[in-house]
C-alpha positions as CSV (number, residue, x, y, z in Angstrom):
1,M,0.0,0.0,0.0
2,S,2.8,2.4,0.9
3,S,4.3,2.0,-2.6
4,Y,1.0,2.8,-4.2
5,L,0.5,5.8,-2.0
6,K,4.0,7.0,-2.9
7,Y,3.2,6.6,-6.6
8,L,-0.1,8.4,-6.2
9,G,1.6,11.2,-4.4
10,S,4.1,11.5,-7.3
11,V,1.3,11.7,-9.8
12,I,-0.5,14.4,-7.8
13,F,2.7,16.4,-7.4
14,V,3.4,16.3,-11.1
15,C,-0.2,17.5,-11.9
16,V,0.1,20.4,-9.4
17,Y,3.6,21.2,-10.7
18,M,2.3,21.5,-14.3
19,L,-0.8,23.5,-13.3
20,Q,1.3,26.0,-11.4
21,G,3.2,27.0,-14.5
22,C,6.0,24.5,-15.1
23,K,5.2,23.1,-18.6
24,Q,7.0,19.8,-18.1
25,P,8.1,18.1,-14.9
26,L,11.9,17.5,-14.5
27,N,13.3,14.0,-14.7
28,T,17.0,14.6,-14.5
29,F,19.5,16.5,-12.4
30,T,21.5,19.2,-14.1
31,P,24.2,20.3,-11.6
32,G,25.0,24.0,-11.5
33,E,22.0,25.1,-13.6
34,L,19.0,27.0,-12.4
35,W,16.6,24.6,-10.6
36,P,13.0,25.8,-10.7
37,D,10.4,25.0,-8.0
38,N,6.7,24.4,-8.7
39,N,6.3,28.2,-9.2
40,G,9.2,28.3,-11.7
41,V,11.4,30.1,-9.2
42,H,15.0,29.0,-8.5
43,I,15.1,26.9,-5.3
44,N,16.2,29.0,-2.4
45,A,17.6,26.5,0.1
46,H,21.4,27.0,0.4
47,G,23.7,25.1,2.7
48,G,20.8,22.7,3.1
49,G,20.0,19.3,4.5
50,M,17.4,16.7,3.8
51,L,14.8,14.9,6.0
52,V,12.8,12.0,4.7
53,H,9.4,11.7,6.5
54,D,6.5,9.5,5.5
55,E,8.3,8.7,2.3
56,V,8.5,12.4,1.3
57,Y,11.7,14.4,1.0
58,Y,12.0,17.7,2.8
59,W,14.8,20.1,1.8
60,F,15.7,22.8,4.3
61,G,18.2,25.5,3.5
62,E,19.2,29.1,3.9
63,H,16.9,31.6,2.2
64,K,19.1,34.1,0.4
65,I,18.3,37.6,-0.9
66,E,20.1,39.5,-3.7
67,G,23.6,40.9,-3.4
68,K,26.2,40.6,-0.6
69,A,23.4,41.3,2.0
70,G,22.1,37.8,1.2
71,N,25.0,36.3,3.1
72,K,23.2,37.2,6.3
73,A,19.7,36.1,7.4
74,H,17.0,38.5,6.3
75,V,14.3,35.9,5.8
76,G,15.2,32.6,7.5
77,V,15.1,28.9,6.6
78,H,13.2,27.8,3.5
79,C,11.5,24.4,3.1
80,Y,10.6,22.4,0.0
81,S,9.1,19.0,-0.5
82,S,9.3,16.3,-3.2
83,N,8.3,12.8,-4.0
84,D,11.0,12.2,-6.6
85,L,13.9,14.6,-5.8
86,Y,13.7,16.3,-9.2
87,N,10.5,18.4,-8.8
88,W,10.1,20.5,-5.6
89,Q,7.1,22.1,-4.0
90,D,7.6,25.4,-2.2
91,E,6.5,24.9,1.4
92,G,7.4,28.4,2.6
93,I,9.6,29.7,5.4
94,A,10.1,27.1,8.1
95,L,12.0,29.3,10.5
96,S,11.7,33.1,10.2
97,A,14.3,35.7,11.1
98,V,12.5,38.4,13.1
99,D,12.3,42.2,13.4
100,D,13.2,42.2,17.1
101,T,16.4,43.5,18.5
102,T,15.9,41.5,21.7
103,S,15.9,38.2,19.8
104,L,19.0,36.4,18.9
105,I,17.6,35.6,15.5
106,D,17.1,39.3,14.7
107,K,17.2,40.0,10.9
108,G,20.8,40.5,9.9
109,C,22.3,37.7,12.1
110,I,23.8,34.7,10.3
111,I,21.8,31.4,10.1
112,E,23.7,28.8,8.1
113,R,23.5,25.1,7.3
114,P,20.1,24.2,8.8
115,K,19.4,20.5,9.4
116,V,16.2,18.9,10.6
117,I,15.7,15.5,12.3
118,Y,12.6,13.8,13.6
119,N,12.3,12.7,17.2
120,A,10.0,9.7,17.1
121,K,9.6,9.6,20.9
122,N,8.2,13.1,21.2
123,K,6.8,13.2,17.6
124,Q,8.6,16.5,17.1
125,F,10.8,17.9,14.4
126,V,14.1,19.5,15.6
127,M,16.1,21.9,13.6
128,W,19.7,22.9,14.4
129,F,21.8,25.5,12.6
130,H,25.1,27.4,12.7
131,H,24.2,30.8,14.3
132,E,26.2,34.0,14.4
133,L,24.9,37.0,16.3
134,K,24.0,40.2,14.5
135,G,27.0,42.6,14.3
136,M,29.5,40.1,15.5
137,G,30.8,38.6,12.3
138,Y,31.8,35.0,13.0
139,K,32.9,35.5,16.6
140,A,30.0,34.0,18.4
141,A,30.3,30.6,16.7
142,M,27.1,29.3,18.2
143,T,24.6,26.7,17.2
144,G,20.8,27.3,17.5
145,V,17.8,25.0,17.9
146,A,14.2,25.3,16.9
147,V,11.3,22.8,17.1
148,S,7.9,22.2,15.4
149,D,5.1,19.6,15.5
150,K,4.8,19.9,11.8
151,V,7.6,19.0,9.4
152,T,7.2,22.2,7.3
153,G,6.9,24.4,10.3
154,P,6.6,27.1,11.5
155,Y,9.5,26.2,13.8
156,T,9.8,27.9,17.2
157,Y,13.2,29.1,18.1
158,L,14.4,27.9,21.5
159,K,18.0,29.0,22.1
160,S,21.6,29.2,20.8
161,V,24.6,27.8,22.7
162,N,28.3,27.2,22.6
163,P,28.2,23.4,23.2
164,N,29.5,21.2,26.0
165,K,30.4,24.0,28.4
166,G,32.6,22.5,31.2
167,Y,32.9,19.1,29.6
168,W,36.1,17.5,28.3
169,P,36.1,15.4,25.1
170,A,36.0,11.6,25.8
171,N,39.2,11.2,23.7
172,F,41.2,14.1,25.2
173,T,44.3,13.2,27.2
174,D,44.2,14.1,30.9
175,S,47.8,15.4,30.9
176,L,46.8,18.2,28.4
177,K,43.8,19.5,30.3
178,H,45.5,22.1,32.5
179,I,48.4,23.3,30.3
180,A,48.4,27.1,29.9
181,V,49.5,28.6,26.6
182,N,49.3,32.0,24.9
183,M,48.7,31.4,21.2
184,D,49.5,35.0,20.5
185,T,53.1,34.4,21.2
186,I,53.4,31.7,18.5
187,K,53.7,32.4,14.8
188,Q,50.5,31.1,13.0
189,W,51.0,27.9,11.0
190,S,54.4,27.3,12.5
191,A,55.2,23.8,13.9
192,P,54.8,25.0,17.5
193,W,51.5,26.7,16.7
194,Q,50.2,23.5,14.9
195,K,51.2,21.4,17.9
196,E,49.3,23.7,20.3
197,V,46.2,23.4,18.1
198,V,46.4,19.7,18.0
199,D,47.0,19.6,21.7
200,G,43.8,21.5,22.4
201,A,44.9,25.1,23.2
202,W,41.6,26.5,21.9
203,L,39.6,23.7,23.5
204,R,41.0,24.7,26.9
205,R,40.4,28.3,26.2
206,D,36.7,27.7,25.6
207,M,36.0,25.3,28.5
208,E,34.3,27.9,30.6
209,K,32.0,29.5,28.0
210,G,31.4,26.4,25.8
211,Q,33.0,25.3,22.6
212,M,32.8,27.0,19.2
213,A,30.3,25.5,16.7
214,R,30.4,26.7,13.1
215,D,29.7,24.6,10.0
216,M,27.6,21.7,11.1
217,T,25.4,18.8,10.3
218,L,23.2,16.2,12.1
219,F,23.2,12.5,11.9
220,V,20.7,10.0,13.5
221,D,22.0,6.4,13.9
222,D,19.9,3.3,13.5
223,D,19.4,3.1,17.3
224,G,17.9,6.6,17.4
225,T,21.0,8.3,18.9
226,A,21.5,11.7,17.3
227,Y,24.8,13.4,16.8
228,H,25.7,17.1,16.2
229,I,28.9,17.4,14.1
230,H,30.5,20.8,13.9
231,S,33.7,22.7,13.1
232,S,35.2,23.9,16.4
233,E,38.4,25.3,17.9
234,E,38.6,28.1,15.3
235,N,37.7,25.6,12.6
236,S,40.8,23.6,13.3
237,T,39.1,20.5,14.6
238,L,35.7,18.8,14.2
239,H,33.6,17.9,17.3
240,I,31.1,15.0,17.2
241,A,28.7,15.5,20.0
242,Q,25.8,13.3,21.2
243,L,22.5,15.0,21.6
244,S,20.0,14.4,24.4
245,D,17.1,11.9,23.9
246,D,14.8,14.8,22.8
247,Y,17.5,16.1,20.4
248,M,17.2,19.6,21.9
249,S,20.4,19.8,23.9
250,F,23.9,18.4,24.3
251,T,24.8,15.6,26.7
252,G,28.4,16.5,27.4
253,K,29.5,13.4,25.5
254,Y,31.7,14.3,22.6
255,V,35.0,13.7,20.8
256,R,37.5,15.7,18.8
257,V,38.0,14.4,15.3
258,L,40.8,15.0,12.7
259,E,42.5,17.4,15.1
260,G,44.2,20.3,13.5
261,Q,43.2,19.4,10.0
262,M,41.0,22.5,9.4
263,N,37.8,20.7,8.2
264,E,34.5,22.5,7.3
265,A,31.2,21.5,5.8
266,P,30.9,18.0,7.3
267,A,28.4,15.5,5.8
268,I,28.0,12.1,7.4
269,F,26.2,9.0,6.1
270,K,26.1,5.3,6.8
271,R,26.7,2.5,4.3
272,G,26.5,-1.0,5.6
273,D,28.3,-1.1,8.9
274,K,30.6,1.8,8.1
275,Y,30.1,5.5,8.6
276,Y,31.5,8.0,6.0
277,M,32.2,11.7,6.1
278,I,32.8,14.1,3.3
279,S,34.1,17.6,4.2
280,S,36.1,20.5,2.9
281,G,39.1,22.5,3.8
282,C,38.8,26.1,5.1
283,S,39.1,28.7,2.3
284,G,36.1,31.0,2.9
285,W,33.7,31.1,-0.1
286,K,36.4,29.8,-2.4
287,P,36.1,26.1,-3.2
288,N,38.9,23.7,-2.3
289,P,39.6,19.9,-2.5
290,A,37.1,17.7,-0.7
291,R,38.1,15.3,2.0
292,S,36.7,11.9,3.0
293,A,37.0,9.7,6.0
294,V,35.5,6.4,7.4
295,T,34.9,4.9,10.9
296,D,33.1,2.0,12.6
297,H,31.3,4.3,15.0
298,P,30.2,8.0,14.7
299,M,32.5,8.8,17.7
300,G,35.4,7.4,15.8
301,P,38.3,7.0,15.5
302,W,38.1,8.3,11.9
303,T,40.5,7.2,9.2
304,E,41.2,9.7,6.3
305,L,40.5,8.4,2.8
306,G,41.6,11.3,0.7
307,N,39.9,13.4,-2.0
308,P,36.8,11.6,-3.2
309,C,36.6,13.6,-6.5
310,R,37.7,12.2,-9.9
311,G,38.1,14.3,-13.0
312,T,40.3,17.1,-14.3
313,D,42.8,18.8,-12.0
314,E,40.4,21.8,-11.8
315,E,37.5,19.6,-10.9
316,I,39.5,17.6,-8.3
317,N,41.0,20.7,-6.7
318,S,37.7,22.6,-6.5
319,T,35.2,19.8,-5.8
320,F,33.5,20.7,-9.1
321,K,33.4,24.3,-7.8
322,S,31.3,23.4,-4.8
323,Q,31.4,22.7,-1.1
324,S,29.7,19.8,0.6
325,T,26.5,20.3,2.7
326,Y,24.8,16.9,2.9
327,V,24.9,13.3,1.6
328,L,21.5,11.8,0.9
329,P,20.8,8.0,1.0
330,V,18.1,7.7,-1.6
331,Q,15.0,5.8,-0.2
332,G,13.9,2.7,-2.2
333,E,17.2,2.6,-4.1
334,N,19.9,0.1,-3.3
335,D,23.3,1.5,-2.3
336,T,22.4,4.9,-3.8
337,Y,23.8,8.1,-2.4
338,I,23.8,11.7,-3.6
339,Y,26.5,14.3,-2.9
340,M,24.7,17.6,-2.2
341,G,27.0,20.6,-2.6
342,D,26.7,24.4,-2.9
343,R,28.3,26.6,-5.5
344,W,28.5,29.8,-3.5
345,T,28.1,33.2,-5.2
346,P,28.8,35.6,-2.3
347,E,28.6,38.7,-4.5
348,N,25.0,37.8,-5.3
349,A,24.0,35.2,-2.7
350,I,20.6,34.4,-4.1
351,D,22.2,33.0,-7.3
352,G,24.0,30.2,-5.5
353,R,23.7,26.9,-7.5
354,Y,23.3,23.3,-6.3
355,I,25.8,20.6,-7.2
356,W,24.1,17.2,-6.8
357,L,26.2,14.2,-8.0
358,P,26.0,10.4,-7.5
359,I,28.4,8.8,-5.1
360,E,30.0,5.6,-6.3
361,F,32.2,3.3,-4.2
362,E,35.6,1.9,-5.3
363,D,37.6,-0.3,-2.9
364,E,35.1,0.8,-0.2
365,K,35.9,4.5,-0.8
366,P,33.4,7.1,-1.9
367,I,34.0,8.4,-5.4
368,I,32.4,11.5,-7.0
369,R,32.5,12.2,-10.7
370,W,31.0,15.1,-12.7
371,N,27.8,14.6,-14.7
372,D,26.3,17.4,-16.9
373,E,23.0,15.6,-16.6
374,W,22.0,12.4,-14.8
375,S,19.1,10.6,-13.3
376,L,18.5,7.9,-10.6
377,R,17.4,5.4,-13.3
378,E,20.8,5.3,-15.0
């Protein structure tokens, strides 16, 4: 019955899509091209993530406006829905930035990389995002949480935090916990500086106020345990932190991952009994070579696998002019995963494009190749 209902839903969606102005429904992915929604408007869900609920895909992402101003949150988090991944229905703004200077999500703050997961126990949808406070640039390095009883929202903003205040990572050496160091006295990128980074100088600095949390993603394991994965320690080191049973707070259980390697844009997925990560280096809006890693458990230890991209030197070194945001396991398809990336355009943020490409596996390593046009049927 569920397969029939899914088919019926797809038929209804296509009919609505055509009635609302799109002459012909899409049936292929064309990375980097304009991607119209059911209203014929380019999808506005940047730095996004995907939730599958009741066999429907929901795409959440940053709603951008025109120009450089679009790099800040003036609208909020946009939501779209789809039955087939090609054609998307505009579901409106799931979380709104507000005209209220007493609110932390006042218009003009920064809301990036929103991800939504479903808490089956509480029957509640939980959104986390990278949050920077208005007028502070990227100094706050917080993560915000919002909830809703309805998948498309509206979501109610709860709080923003610097995670795991007062808690040491489970894999941090006791002998390093109380070493004092002044990073200002060490030349940046020198060997002594790099050693202090790996040994947790910034981790120790932030113990009292809570850790930094910038680029982030969420992952829910098969047992229902949810993890918040974020760039921390001035983007030098990833933290993988366990969330509470209601997914709305941190438990204090976390680990440092790939210490000192300067990873951003983490995307985690599971294949068989292995967990994989695709991430990027730190080069601002400019694309750089992707990284990949594997582990037997989300908390690690993680083993680096190198650049997953294959192609020309330019494609390999720029991740096809994109940066990772999510990896989507396709429902109903065996061993099928989609790399979701963003091609940022900071000079005119609203014109950012989406780079969706199939992930293959060779020698148990994820591999990404360019396709001008492709479909799930191929």
